[in-house]
CHARMM internal coordinates of N, CA and C (Angstrom, degrees):
IC EDIT
DIST 1 N 1 CA 1.4257
DIST 1 CA 1 C 1.5384
ANGL 1 N 1 CA 1 C 107.95
DIST 1 C 2 N 1.3538
ANGL 1 CA 1 C 2 N 117.59
DIHE 1 N 1 CA 1 C 2 N -39.44
DIST 2 N 2 CA 1.4445
ANGL 1 C 2 N 2 CA 116.99
DIHE 1 CA 1 C 2 N 2 CA 178.72
DIST 2 CA 2 C 1.4896
ANGL 2 N 2 CA 2 C 114.99
DIHE 1 C 2 N 2 CA 2 C -67.51
DIST 2 C 3 N 1.3291
ANGL 2 CA 2 C 3 N 115.99
DIHE 2 N 2 CA 2 C 3 N -27.20
DIST 3 N 3 CA 1.5107
ANGL 2 C 3 N 3 CA 118.35
DIHE 2 CA 2 C 3 N 3 CA 172.39
DIST 3 CA 3 C 1.5131
ANGL 3 N 3 CA 3 C 112.19
DIHE 2 C 3 N 3 CA 3 C -64.44
DIST 3 C 4 N 1.2962
ANGL 3 CA 3 C 4 N 117.99
DIHE 3 N 3 CA 3 C 4 N -38.65
DIST 4 N 4 CA 1.4767
ANGL 3 C 4 N 4 CA 119.90
DIHE 3 CA 3 C 4 N 4 CA 178.61
DIST 4 CA 4 C 1.5161
ANGL 4 N 4 CA 4 C 111.56
DIHE 3 C 4 N 4 CA 4 C -66.54
DIST 4 C 5 N 1.2771
ANGL 4 CA 4 C 5 N 115.62
DIHE 4 N 4 CA 4 C 5 N -40.04
DIST 5 N 5 CA 1.4866
ANGL 4 C 5 N 5 CA 120.26
DIHE 4 CA 4 C 5 N 5 CA 178.96
DIST 5 CA 5 C 1.5447
ANGL 5 N 5 CA 5 C 108.10
DIHE 4 C 5 N 5 CA 5 C -64.91
DIST 5 C 6 N 1.3470
ANGL 5 CA 5 C 6 N 117.35
DIHE 5 N 5 CA 5 C 6 N -44.31
DIST 6 N 6 CA 1.4360
ANGL 5 C 6 N 6 CA 120.67
DIHE 5 CA 5 C 6 N 6 CA 176.50
DIST 6 CA 6 C 1.4669
ANGL 6 N 6 CA 6 C 114.14
DIHE 5 C 6 N 6 CA 6 C -58.35
DIST 6 C 7 N 1.3787
ANGL 6 CA 6 C 7 N 114.97
DIHE 6 N 6 CA 6 C 7 N -46.76
DIST 7 N 7 CA 1.4628
ANGL 6 C 7 N 7 CA 119.45
DIHE 6 CA 6 C 7 N 7 CA 178.94
DIST 7 CA 7 C 1.5527
ANGL 7 N 7 CA 7 C 110.66
DIHE 6 C 7 N 7 CA 7 C -63.56
DIST 7 C 8 N 1.2712
ANGL 7 CA 7 C 8 N 118.54
DIHE 7 N 7 CA 7 C 8 N -40.41
DIST 8 N 8 CA 1.4920
ANGL 7 C 8 N 8 CA 124.76
DIHE 7 CA 7 C 8 N 8 CA 178.15
DIST 8 CA 8 C 1.5793
ANGL 8 N 8 CA 8 C 107.24
DIHE 7 C 8 N 8 CA 8 C -59.12
DIST 8 C 9 N 1.3559
ANGL 8 CA 8 C 9 N 117.89
DIHE 8 N 8 CA 8 C 9 N -48.66
DIST 9 N 9 CA 1.4656
ANGL 8 C 9 N 9 CA 119.00
DIHE 8 CA 8 C 9 N 9 CA -176.63
DIST 9 CA 9 C 1.4787
ANGL 9 N 9 CA 9 C 108.42
DIHE 8 C 9 N 9 CA 9 C -69.70
DIST 9 C 10 N 1.3561
ANGL 9 CA 9 C 10 N 122.94
DIHE 9 N 9 CA 9 C 10 N -34.66
DIST 10 N 10 CA 1.4455
ANGL 9 C 10 N 10 CA 120.39
DIHE 9 CA 9 C 10 N 10 CA 177.57
DIST 10 CA 10 C 1.4704
ANGL 10 N 10 CA 10 C 112.50
DIHE 9 C 10 N 10 CA 10 C -68.89
DIST 10 C 11 N 1.3029
ANGL 10 CA 10 C 11 N 121.68
DIHE 10 N 10 CA 10 C 11 N -34.08
DIST 11 N 11 CA 1.3908
ANGL 10 C 11 N 11 CA 127.16
DIHE 10 CA 10 C 11 N 11 CA 176.19
DIST 11 CA 11 C 1.5011
ANGL 11 N 11 CA 11 C 110.20
DIHE 10 C 11 N 11 CA 11 C -63.78
DIST 11 C 12 N 1.3935
ANGL 11 CA 11 C 12 N 115.96
DIHE 11 N 11 CA 11 C 12 N -48.20
DIST 12 N 12 CA 1.4317
ANGL 11 C 12 N 12 CA 119.16
DIHE 11 CA 11 C 12 N 12 CA -178.30
DIST 12 CA 12 C 1.5086
ANGL 12 N 12 CA 12 C 112.09
DIHE 11 C 12 N 12 CA 12 C -62.50
DIST 12 C 13 N 1.3914
ANGL 12 CA 12 C 13 N 115.54
DIHE 12 N 12 CA 12 C 13 N -42.33
DIST 13 N 13 CA 1.4975
ANGL 12 C 13 N 13 CA 121.81
DIHE 12 CA 12 C 13 N 13 CA 178.43
DIST 13 CA 13 C 1.4928
ANGL 13 N 13 CA 13 C 108.41
DIHE 12 C 13 N 13 CA 13 C -60.88
DIST 13 C 14 N 1.2850
ANGL 13 CA 13 C 14 N 118.12
DIHE 13 N 13 CA 13 C 14 N -45.51
DIST 14 N 14 CA 1.4728
ANGL 13 C 14 N 14 CA 120.74
DIHE 13 CA 13 C 14 N 14 CA 178.63
DIST 14 CA 14 C 1.4990
ANGL 14 N 14 CA 14 C 114.30
DIHE 13 C 14 N 14 CA 14 C -59.07
DIST 14 C 15 N 1.3342
ANGL 14 CA 14 C 15 N 113.69
DIHE 14 N 14 CA 14 C 15 N -41.28
DIST 15 N 15 CA 1.5043
ANGL 14 C 15 N 15 CA 116.43
DIHE 14 CA 14 C 15 N 15 CA 178.32
DIST 15 CA 15 C 1.4658
ANGL 15 N 15 CA 15 C 111.65
DIHE 14 C 15 N 15 CA 15 C -68.80
DIST 15 C 16 N 1.3458
ANGL 15 CA 15 C 16 N 118.60
DIHE 15 N 15 CA 15 C 16 N -38.80
DIST 16 N 16 CA 1.4595
ANGL 15 C 16 N 16 CA 123.71
DIHE 15 CA 15 C 16 N 16 CA -179.37
DIST 16 CA 16 C 1.5401
ANGL 16 N 16 CA 16 C 107.61
DIHE 15 C 16 N 16 CA 16 C -64.46
DIST 16 C 17 N 1.3440
ANGL 16 CA 16 C 17 N 115.59
DIHE 16 N 16 CA 16 C 17 N -44.53
DIST 17 N 17 CA 1.4485
ANGL 16 C 17 N 17 CA 118.52
DIHE 16 CA 16 C 17 N 17 CA -177.68
DIST 17 CA 17 C 1.6136
ANGL 17 N 17 CA 17 C 108.95
DIHE 16 C 17 N 17 CA 17 C -64.14
DIST 17 C 18 N 1.2518
ANGL 17 CA 17 C 18 N 115.33
DIHE 17 N 17 CA 17 C 18 N -41.89
DIST 18 N 18 CA 1.4793
ANGL 17 C 18 N 18 CA 120.87
DIHE 17 CA 17 C 18 N 18 CA 174.57
DIST 18 CA 18 C 1.4721
ANGL 18 N 18 CA 18 C 112.98
DIHE 17 C 18 N 18 CA 18 C -55.16
DIST 18 C 19 N 1.4076
ANGL 18 CA 18 C 19 N 117.44
DIHE 18 N 18 CA 18 C 19 N -50.14
DIST 19 N 19 CA 1.3461
ANGL 18 C 19 N 19 CA 122.58
DIHE 18 CA 18 C 19 N 19 CA -177.41
DIST 19 CA 19 C 1.5283
ANGL 19 N 19 CA 19 C 113.47
DIHE 18 C 19 N 19 CA 19 C -63.99
DIST 19 C 20 N 1.3797
ANGL 19 CA 19 C 20 N 115.63
DIHE 19 N 19 CA 19 C 20 N -38.13
DIST 20 N 20 CA 1.4945
ANGL 19 C 20 N 20 CA 120.15
DIHE 19 CA 19 C 20 N 20 CA 179.01
DIST 20 CA 20 C 1.4622
ANGL 20 N 20 CA 20 C 109.34
DIHE 19 C 20 N 20 CA 20 C -69.57
DIST 20 C 21 N 1.4193
ANGL 20 CA 20 C 21 N 118.62
DIHE 20 N 20 CA 20 C 21 N -37.47
DIST 21 N 21 CA 1.4431
ANGL 20 C 21 N 21 CA 121.03
DIHE 20 CA 20 C 21 N 21 CA -179.84
DIST 21 CA 21 C 1.5222
ANGL 21 N 21 CA 21 C 110.37
DIHE 20 C 21 N 21 CA 21 C -64.32
DIST 21 C 22 N 1.3069
ANGL 21 CA 21 C 22 N 116.00
DIHE 21 N 21 CA 21 C 22 N -45.95
DIST 22 N 22 CA 1.4876
ANGL 21 C 22 N 22 CA 118.22
DIHE 21 CA 21 C 22 N 22 CA 179.35
DIST 22 CA 22 C 1.5154
ANGL 22 N 22 CA 22 C 112.24
DIHE 21 C 22 N 22 CA 22 C -67.94
DIST 22 C 23 N 1.3488
ANGL 22 CA 22 C 23 N 118.75
DIHE 22 N 22 CA 22 C 23 N -34.13
DIST 23 N 23 CA 1.4556
ANGL 22 C 23 N 23 CA 121.08
DIHE 22 CA 22 C 23 N 23 CA 176.76
DIST 23 CA 23 C 1.5656
ANGL 23 N 23 CA 23 C 113.22
DIHE 22 C 23 N 23 CA 23 C -63.44
DIST 23 C 24 N 1.3338
ANGL 23 CA 23 C 24 N 112.70
DIHE 23 N 23 CA 23 C 24 N -40.26
DIST 24 N 24 CA 1.4679
ANGL 23 C 24 N 24 CA 117.64
DIHE 23 CA 23 C 24 N 24 CA -178.17
DIST 24 CA 24 C 1.5108
ANGL 24 N 24 CA 24 C 111.29
DIHE 23 C 24 N 24 CA 24 C -78.07
DIST 24 C 25 N 1.2764
ANGL 24 CA 24 C 25 N 121.97
DIHE 24 N 24 CA 24 C 25 N -34.73
DIST 25 N 25 CA 1.4057
ANGL 24 C 25 N 25 CA 124.31
DIHE 24 CA 24 C 25 N 25 CA -172.14
DIST 25 CA 25 C 1.4517
ANGL 25 N 25 CA 25 C 115.95
DIHE 24 C 25 N 25 CA 25 C -97.94
DIST 25 C 26 N 1.2494
ANGL 25 CA 25 C 26 N 121.95
DIHE 25 N 25 CA 25 C 26 N -12.34
DIST 26 N 26 CA 1.4692
ANGL 25 C 26 N 26 CA 124.85
DIHE 25 CA 25 C 26 N 26 CA 179.23
DIST 26 CA 26 C 1.5043
ANGL 26 N 26 CA 26 C 105.98
DIHE 25 C 26 N 26 CA 26 C -89.89
DIST 26 C 27 N 1.3481
ANGL 26 CA 26 C 27 N 114.48
DIHE 26 N 26 CA 26 C 27 N 130.53
DIST 27 N 27 CA 1.4639
ANGL 26 C 27 N 27 CA 119.17
DIHE 26 CA 26 C 27 N 27 CA 177.17
DIST 27 CA 27 C 1.5302
ANGL 27 N 27 CA 27 C 112.85
DIHE 26 C 27 N 27 CA 27 C -71.92
DIST 27 C 28 N 1.3590
ANGL 27 CA 27 C 28 N 114.99
DIHE 27 N 27 CA 27 C 28 N -34.27
DIST 28 N 28 CA 1.4036
ANGL 27 C 28 N 28 CA 121.70
DIHE 27 CA 27 C 28 N 28 CA 179.13
DIST 28 CA 28 C 1.5820
ANGL 28 N 28 CA 28 C 109.78
DIHE 27 C 28 N 28 CA 28 C -58.23
DIST 28 C 29 N 1.3300
ANGL 28 CA 28 C 29 N 116.81
DIHE 28 N 28 CA 28 C 29 N -44.74
DIST 29 N 29 CA 1.4954
ANGL 28 C 29 N 29 CA 119.22
DIHE 28 CA 28 C 29 N 29 CA 179.70
DIST 29 CA 29 C 1.4768
ANGL 29 N 29 CA 29 C 110.98
DIHE 28 C 29 N 29 CA 29 C -63.82
DIST 29 C 30 N 1.3306
ANGL 29 CA 29 C 30 N 119.58
DIHE 29 N 29 CA 29 C 30 N -40.50
DIST 30 N 30 CA 1.4576
ANGL 29 C 30 N 30 CA 123.59
DIHE 29 CA 29 C 30 N 30 CA -179.13
DIST 30 CA 30 C 1.5425
ANGL 30 N 30 CA 30 C 107.29
DIHE 29 C 30 N 30 CA 30 C -63.02
DIST 30 C 31 N 1.3183
ANGL 30 CA 30 C 31 N 117.42
DIHE 30 N 30 CA 30 C 31 N -46.31
DIST 31 N 31 CA 1.4554
ANGL 30 C 31 N 31 CA 118.80
DIHE 30 CA 30 C 31 N 31 CA -174.31
DIST 31 CA 31 C 1.6238
ANGL 31 N 31 CA 31 C 108.50
DIHE 30 C 31 N 31 CA 31 C -68.29
DIST 31 C 32 N 1.3023
ANGL 31 CA 31 C 32 N 118.36
DIHE 31 N 31 CA 31 C 32 N -37.30
DIST 32 N 32 CA 1.4671
ANGL 31 C 32 N 32 CA 120.26
DIHE 31 CA 31 C 32 N 32 CA 175.21
DIST 32 CA 32 C 1.5026
ANGL 32 N 32 CA 32 C 111.63
DIHE 31 C 32 N 32 CA 32 C -59.56
DIST 32 C 33 N 1.3788
ANGL 32 CA 32 C 33 N 114.46
DIHE 32 N 32 CA 32 C 33 N -45.58
DIST 33 N 33 CA 1.4867
ANGL 32 C 33 N 33 CA 117.95
DIHE 32 CA 32 C 33 N 33 CA -177.68
DIST 33 CA 33 C 1.5109
ANGL 33 N 33 CA 33 C 108.59
DIHE 32 C 33 N 33 CA 33 C -64.81
DIST 33 C 34 N 1.3100
ANGL 33 CA 33 C 34 N 122.00
DIHE 33 N 33 CA 33 C 34 N -40.22
DIST 34 N 34 CA 1.4263
ANGL 33 C 34 N 34 CA 123.17
DIHE 33 CA 33 C 34 N 34 CA 179.02
DIST 34 CA 34 C 1.5165
ANGL 34 N 34 CA 34 C 108.92
DIHE 33 C 34 N 34 CA 34 C -66.02
DIST 34 C 35 N 1.2767
ANGL 34 CA 34 C 35 N 119.65
DIHE 34 N 34 CA 34 C 35 N -40.32
DIST 35 N 35 CA 1.4885
ANGL 34 C 35 N 35 CA 120.99
DIHE 34 CA 34 C 35 N 35 CA 177.11
DIST 35 CA 35 C 1.5339
ANGL 35 N 35 CA 35 C 113.98
DIHE 34 C 35 N 35 CA 35 C -60.88
DIST 35 C 36 N 1.3021
ANGL 35 CA 35 C 36 N 111.77
DIHE 35 N 35 CA 35 C 36 N -43.10
DIST 36 N 36 CA 1.4380
ANGL 35 C 36 N 36 CA 118.24
DIHE 35 CA 35 C 36 N 36 CA 177.57
DIST 36 CA 36 C 1.5333
ANGL 36 N 36 CA 36 C 113.58
DIHE 35 C 36 N 36 CA 36 C -65.30
DIST 36 C 37 N 1.2848
ANGL 36 CA 36 C 37 N 117.82
DIHE 36 N 36 CA 36 C 37 N -39.86
DIST 37 N 37 CA 1.4983
ANGL 36 C 37 N 37 CA 123.59
DIHE 36 CA 36 C 37 N 37 CA 174.54
DIST 37 CA 37 C 1.5394
ANGL 37 N 37 CA 37 C 112.20
DIHE 36 C 37 N 37 CA 37 C -63.61
DIST 37 C 38 N 1.3056
ANGL 37 CA 37 C 38 N 116.28
DIHE 37 N 37 CA 37 C 38 N -36.68
DIST 38 N 38 CA 1.4758
ANGL 37 C 38 N 38 CA 121.67
DIHE 37 CA 37 C 38 N 38 CA 178.47
DIST 38 CA 38 C 1.5430
ANGL 38 N 38 CA 38 C 110.74
DIHE 37 C 38 N 38 CA 38 C -66.84
DIST 38 C 39 N 1.3373
ANGL 38 CA 38 C 39 N 114.09
DIHE 38 N 38 CA 38 C 39 N -41.49
DIST 39 N 39 CA 1.4842
ANGL 38 C 39 N 39 CA 119.18
DIHE 38 CA 38 C 39 N 39 CA -178.27
DIST 39 CA 39 C 1.5206
ANGL 39 N 39 CA 39 C 107.86
DIHE 38 C 39 N 39 CA 39 C -68.70
DIST 39 C 40 N 1.3416
ANGL 39 CA 39 C 40 N 120.22
DIHE 39 N 39 CA 39 C 40 N -39.75
DIST 40 N 40 CA 1.4257
ANGL 39 C 40 N 40 CA 123.21
DIHE 39 CA 39 C 40 N 40 CA 178.82
DIST 40 CA 40 C 1.5277
ANGL 40 N 40 CA 40 C 109.34
DIHE 39 C 40 N 40 CA 40 C -62.81
DIST 40 C 41 N 1.4219
ANGL 40 CA 40 C 41 N 118.01
DIHE 40 N 40 CA 40 C 41 N -44.10
DIST 41 N 41 CA 1.3754
ANGL 40 C 41 N 41 CA 116.57
DIHE 40 CA 40 C 41 N 41 CA -179.10
DIST 41 CA 41 C 1.5691
ANGL 41 N 41 CA 41 C 114.41
DIHE 40 C 41 N 41 CA 41 C -66.82
DIST 41 C 42 N 1.2897
ANGL 41 CA 41 C 42 N 115.49
DIHE 41 N 41 CA 41 C 42 N -32.30
DIST 42 N 42 CA 1.4589
ANGL 41 C 42 N 42 CA 122.14
DIHE 41 CA 41 C 42 N 42 CA 177.17
DIST 42 CA 42 C 1.4723
ANGL 42 N 42 CA 42 C 108.37
DIHE 41 C 42 N 42 CA 42 C -68.50
DIST 42 C 43 N 1.3707
ANGL 42 CA 42 C 43 N 121.16
DIHE 42 N 42 CA 42 C 43 N -43.82
DIST 43 N 43 CA 1.4460
ANGL 42 C 43 N 43 CA 120.33
DIHE 42 CA 42 C 43 N 43 CA 177.89
DIST 43 CA 43 C 1.5637
ANGL 43 N 43 CA 43 C 113.58
DIHE 42 C 43 N 43 CA 43 C -64.71
DIST 43 C 44 N 1.3442
ANGL 43 CA 43 C 44 N 113.98
DIHE 43 N 43 CA 43 C 44 N -36.18
DIST 44 N 44 CA 1.4909
ANGL 43 C 44 N 44 CA 117.95
DIHE 43 CA 43 C 44 N 44 CA 174.91
DIST 44 CA 44 C 1.5141
ANGL 44 N 44 CA 44 C 110.65
DIHE 43 C 44 N 44 CA 44 C -65.61
DIST 44 C 45 N 1.2636
ANGL 44 CA 44 C 45 N 119.77
DIHE 44 N 44 CA 44 C 45 N -39.26
DIST 45 N 45 CA 1.4233
ANGL 44 C 45 N 45 CA 121.91
DIHE 44 CA 44 C 45 N 45 CA 176.64
DIST 45 CA 45 C 1.5242
ANGL 45 N 45 CA 45 C 114.72
DIHE 44 C 45 N 45 CA 45 C -61.47
DIST 45 C 46 N 1.3642
ANGL 45 CA 45 C 46 N 114.17
DIHE 45 N 45 CA 45 C 46 N -47.12
DIST 46 N 46 CA 1.4437
ANGL 45 C 46 N 46 CA 121.95
DIHE 45 CA 45 C 46 N 46 CA -177.19
DIST 46 CA 46 C 1.5582
ANGL 46 N 46 CA 46 C 105.47
DIHE 45 C 46 N 46 CA 46 C -65.53
DIST 46 C 47 N 1.3036
ANGL 46 CA 46 C 47 N 117.91
DIHE 46 N 46 CA 46 C 47 N -42.96
DIST 47 N 47 CA 1.4261
ANGL 46 C 47 N 47 CA 121.18
DIHE 46 CA 46 C 47 N 47 CA -178.02
DIST 47 CA 47 C 1.5962
ANGL 47 N 47 CA 47 C 108.03
DIHE 46 C 47 N 47 CA 47 C -62.37
DIST 47 C 48 N 1.2809
ANGL 47 CA 47 C 48 N 116.39
DIHE 47 N 47 CA 47 C 48 N -41.85
DIST 48 N 48 CA 1.4850
ANGL 47 C 48 N 48 CA 117.92
DIHE 47 CA 47 C 48 N 48 CA -179.41
DIST 48 CA 48 C 1.4678
ANGL 48 N 48 CA 48 C 110.42
DIHE 47 C 48 N 48 CA 48 C -66.62
DIST 48 C 49 N 1.3775
ANGL 48 CA 48 C 49 N 120.46
DIHE 48 N 48 CA 48 C 49 N -42.77
DIST 49 N 49 CA 1.4470
ANGL 48 C 49 N 49 CA 124.67
DIHE 48 CA 48 C 49 N 49 CA -179.38
DIST 49 CA 49 C 1.5655
ANGL 49 N 49 CA 49 C 107.82
DIHE 48 C 49 N 49 CA 49 C -61.26
DIST 49 C 50 N 1.2084
ANGL 49 CA 49 C 50 N 117.80
DIHE 49 N 49 CA 49 C 50 N -47.21
DIST 50 N 50 CA 1.4965
ANGL 49 C 50 N 50 CA 123.79
DIHE 49 CA 49 C 50 N 50 CA -172.15
DIST 50 CA 50 C 1.5337
ANGL 50 N 50 CA 50 C 114.02
DIHE 49 C 50 N 50 CA 50 C -98.82
DIST 50 C 51 N 1.3603
ANGL 50 CA 50 C 51 N 117.88
DIHE 50 N 50 CA 50 C 51 N 24.30
DIST 51 N 51 CA 1.4394
ANGL 50 C 51 N 51 CA 122.73
DIHE 50 CA 50 C 51 N 51 CA -174.07
DIST 51 CA 51 C 1.5443
ANGL 51 N 51 CA 51 C 110.02
DIHE 50 C 51 N 51 CA 51 C -51.64
DIST 51 C 52 N 1.3565
ANGL 51 CA 51 C 52 N 113.35
DIHE 51 N 51 CA 51 C 52 N -54.52
DIST 52 N 52 CA 1.4465
ANGL 51 C 52 N 52 CA 118.35
DIHE 51 CA 51 C 52 N 52 CA -169.73
DIST 52 CA 52 C 1.6211
ANGL 52 N 52 CA 52 C 110.12
DIHE 51 C 52 N 52 CA 52 C -61.94
DIST 52 C 53 N 1.2922
ANGL 52 CA 52 C 53 N 115.24
DIHE 52 N 52 CA 52 C 53 N -40.50
DIST 53 N 53 CA 1.4430
ANGL 52 C 53 N 53 CA 118.80
DIHE 52 CA 52 C 53 N 53 CA 177.12
DIST 53 CA 53 C 1.4365
ANGL 53 N 53 CA 53 C 113.22
DIHE 52 C 53 N 53 CA 53 C -71.30
DIST 53 C 54 N 1.3374
ANGL 53 CA 53 C 54 N 121.43
DIHE 53 N 53 CA 53 C 54 N -33.69
DIST 54 N 54 CA 1.4823
ANGL 53 C 54 N 54 CA 120.67
DIHE 53 CA 53 C 54 N 54 CA 172.18
DIST 54 CA 54 C 1.5174
ANGL 54 N 54 CA 54 C 113.65
DIHE 53 C 54 N 54 CA 54 C -68.17
DIST 54 C 55 N 1.2792
ANGL 54 CA 54 C 55 N 118.48
DIHE 54 N 54 CA 54 C 55 N -34.92
DIST 55 N 55 CA 1.4727
ANGL 54 C 55 N 55 CA 122.53
DIHE 54 CA 54 C 55 N 55 CA 179.27
DIST 55 CA 55 C 1.5472
ANGL 55 N 55 CA 55 C 106.00
DIHE 54 C 55 N 55 CA 55 C -66.50
DIST 55 C 56 N 1.2693
ANGL 55 CA 55 C 56 N 121.76
DIHE 55 N 55 CA 55 C 56 N -44.91
DIST 56 N 56 CA 1.4649
ANGL 55 C 56 N 56 CA 123.68
DIHE 55 CA 55 C 56 N 56 CA 178.19
DIST 56 CA 56 C 1.5124
ANGL 56 N 56 CA 56 C 111.29
DIHE 55 C 56 N 56 CA 56 C -61.26
DIST 56 C 57 N 1.3604
ANGL 56 CA 56 C 57 N 114.74
DIHE 56 N 56 CA 56 C 57 N -44.41
DIST 57 N 57 CA 1.4731
ANGL 56 C 57 N 57 CA 118.75
DIHE 56 CA 56 C 57 N 57 CA -176.29
DIST 57 CA 57 C 1.5827
ANGL 57 N 57 CA 57 C 109.65
DIHE 56 C 57 N 57 CA 57 C -62.95
DIST 57 C 58 N 1.3597
ANGL 57 CA 57 C 58 N 114.95
DIHE 57 N 57 CA 57 C 58 N -43.23
DIST 58 N 58 CA 1.4412
ANGL 57 C 58 N 58 CA 118.38
DIHE 57 CA 57 C 58 N 58 CA -179.19
DIST 58 CA 58 C 1.5422
ANGL 58 N 58 CA 58 C 109.66
DIHE 57 C 58 N 58 CA 58 C -67.26
DIST 58 C 59 N 1.3093
ANGL 58 CA 58 C 59 N 119.59
DIHE 58 N 58 CA 58 C 59 N -38.03
DIST 59 N 59 CA 1.5039
ANGL 58 C 59 N 59 CA 121.93
DIHE 58 CA 58 C 59 N 59 CA 178.44
DIST 59 CA 59 C 1.5018
ANGL 59 N 59 CA 59 C 107.82
DIHE 58 C 59 N 59 CA 59 C -64.20
DIST 59 C 60 N 1.3022
ANGL 59 CA 59 C 60 N 116.33
DIHE 59 N 59 CA 59 C 60 N -42.23
DIST 60 N 60 CA 1.5173
ANGL 59 C 60 N 60 CA 119.46
DIHE 59 CA 59 C 60 N 60 CA -177.98
DIST 60 CA 60 C 1.5306
ANGL 60 N 60 CA 60 C 110.29
DIHE 59 C 60 N 60 CA 60 C -65.13
DIST 60 C 61 N 1.3253
ANGL 60 CA 60 C 61 N 118.27
DIHE 60 N 60 CA 60 C 61 N -41.36
DIST 61 N 61 CA 1.3993
ANGL 60 C 61 N 61 CA 122.55
DIHE 60 CA 60 C 61 N 61 CA -173.26
DIST 61 CA 61 C 1.5646
ANGL 61 N 61 CA 61 C 106.10
DIHE 60 C 61 N 61 CA 61 C -70.53
DIST 61 C 62 N 1.3490
ANGL 61 CA 61 C 62 N 116.77
DIHE 61 N 61 CA 61 C 62 N -46.95
DIST 62 N 62 CA 1.4630
ANGL 61 C 62 N 62 CA 118.16
DIHE 61 CA 61 C 62 N 62 CA -179.64
DIST 62 CA 62 C 1.5496
ANGL 62 N 62 CA 62 C 111.92
DIHE 61 C 62 N 62 CA 62 C -67.14
DIST 62 C 63 N 1.3394
ANGL 62 CA 62 C 63 N 113.83
DIHE 62 N 62 CA 62 C 63 N -34.81
DIST 63 N 63 CA 1.5380
ANGL 62 C 63 N 63 CA 117.34
DIHE 62 CA 62 C 63 N 63 CA 179.43
DIST 63 CA 63 C 1.5494
ANGL 63 N 63 CA 63 C 106.72
DIHE 62 C 63 N 63 CA 63 C -61.19
DIST 63 C 64 N 1.4190
ANGL 63 CA 63 C 64 N 117.36
DIHE 63 N 63 CA 63 C 64 N -48.80
DIST 64 N 64 CA 1.4486
ANGL 63 C 64 N 64 CA 117.90
DIHE 63 CA 63 C 64 N 64 CA -179.37
DIST 64 CA 64 C 1.5127
ANGL 64 N 64 CA 64 C 113.21
DIHE 63 C 64 N 64 CA 64 C -64.52
DIST 64 C 65 N 1.3499
ANGL 64 CA 64 C 65 N 116.92
DIHE 64 N 64 CA 64 C 65 N -35.65
DIST 65 N 65 CA 1.5105
ANGL 64 C 65 N 65 CA 119.33
DIHE 64 CA 64 C 65 N 65 CA 176.31
DIST 65 CA 65 C 1.4613
ANGL 65 N 65 CA 65 C 112.16
DIHE 64 C 65 N 65 CA 65 C -67.32
DIST 65 C 66 N 1.2993
ANGL 65 CA 65 C 66 N 119.77
DIHE 65 N 65 CA 65 C 66 N -35.82
DIST 66 N 66 CA 1.4439
ANGL 65 C 66 N 66 CA 121.65
DIHE 65 CA 65 C 66 N 66 CA -179.36
DIST 66 CA 66 C 1.5680
ANGL 66 N 66 CA 66 C 109.59
DIHE 65 C 66 N 66 CA 66 C -72.47
DIST 66 C 67 N 1.3208
ANGL 66 CA 66 C 67 N 117.11
DIHE 66 N 66 CA 66 C 67 N -39.68
DIST 67 N 67 CA 1.4865
ANGL 66 C 67 N 67 CA 122.59
DIHE 66 CA 66 C 67 N 67 CA 177.82
DIST 67 CA 67 C 1.5269
ANGL 67 N 67 CA 67 C 107.74
DIHE 66 C 67 N 67 CA 67 C -66.64
DIST 67 C 68 N 1.3215
ANGL 67 CA 67 C 68 N 119.11
DIHE 67 N 67 CA 67 C 68 N -35.62
DIST 68 N 68 CA 1.4894
ANGL 67 C 68 N 68 CA 118.49
DIHE 67 CA 67 C 68 N 68 CA 179.69
DIST 68 CA 68 C 1.5135
ANGL 68 N 68 CA 68 C 111.38
DIHE 67 C 68 N 68 CA 68 C -71.65
DIST 68 C 69 N 1.3059
ANGL 68 CA 68 C 69 N 119.49
DIHE 68 N 68 CA 68 C 69 N -34.86
DIST 69 N 69 CA 1.4312
ANGL 68 C 69 N 69 CA 123.90
DIHE 68 CA 68 C 69 N 69 CA -179.05
DIST 69 CA 69 C 1.5257
ANGL 69 N 69 CA 69 C 107.25
DIHE 68 C 69 N 69 CA 69 C -73.23
DIST 69 C 70 N 1.3312
ANGL 69 CA 69 C 70 N 120.19
DIHE 69 N 69 CA 69 C 70 N -39.58
DIST 70 N 70 CA 1.4548
ANGL 69 C 70 N 70 CA 122.29
DIHE 69 CA 69 C 70 N 70 CA -179.90
DIST 70 CA 70 C 1.5477
ANGL 70 N 70 CA 70 C 111.38
DIHE 69 C 70 N 70 CA 70 C -71.73
DIST 70 C 71 N 1.2783
ANGL 70 CA 70 C 71 N 117.70
DIHE 70 N 70 CA 70 C 71 N -36.80
DIST 71 N 71 CA 1.4957
ANGL 70 C 71 N 71 CA 122.50
DIHE 70 CA 70 C 71 N 71 CA -177.70
DIST 71 CA 71 C 1.5372
ANGL 71 N 71 CA 71 C 110.35
DIHE 70 C 71 N 71 CA 71 C -131.13
DIST 71 C 72 N 1.2866
ANGL 71 CA 71 C 72 N 117.94
DIHE 71 N 71 CA 71 C 72 N 75.48
DIST 72 N 72 CA 1.4834
ANGL 71 C 72 N 72 CA 120.43
DIHE 71 CA 71 C 72 N 72 CA -176.71
DIST 72 CA 72 C 1.5663
ANGL 72 N 72 CA 72 C 110.57
DIHE 71 C 72 N 72 CA 72 C -80.96
DIST 72 C 73 N 1.3734
ANGL 72 CA 72 C 73 N 117.62
DIHE 72 N 72 CA 72 C 73 N 71.49
DIST 73 N 73 CA 1.3946
ANGL 72 C 73 N 73 CA 123.11
DIHE 72 CA 72 C 73 N 73 CA 175.60
DIST 73 CA 73 C 1.4560
ANGL 73 N 73 CA 73 C 117.53
DIHE 72 C 73 N 73 CA 73 C -89.66
END
COOR INIT
IC SEED 1 N 1 CA 1 C
IC BUILD
């Protein structure tokens, strides 16, 4: 039983090492990560700029949903 667990752990470590090696050395992976980070930064910026409007929108949607659940006519 212990040999199976050891083999499973060695296989998982080998796969992880291969994944990390491909992630570090492939240019496509690096470009994708940068693109994702840029999109996240843009979304955070937009959310910060329109924070007040987004809060009102969420309150309105949840208010309507709560009213609909309480009075489903």
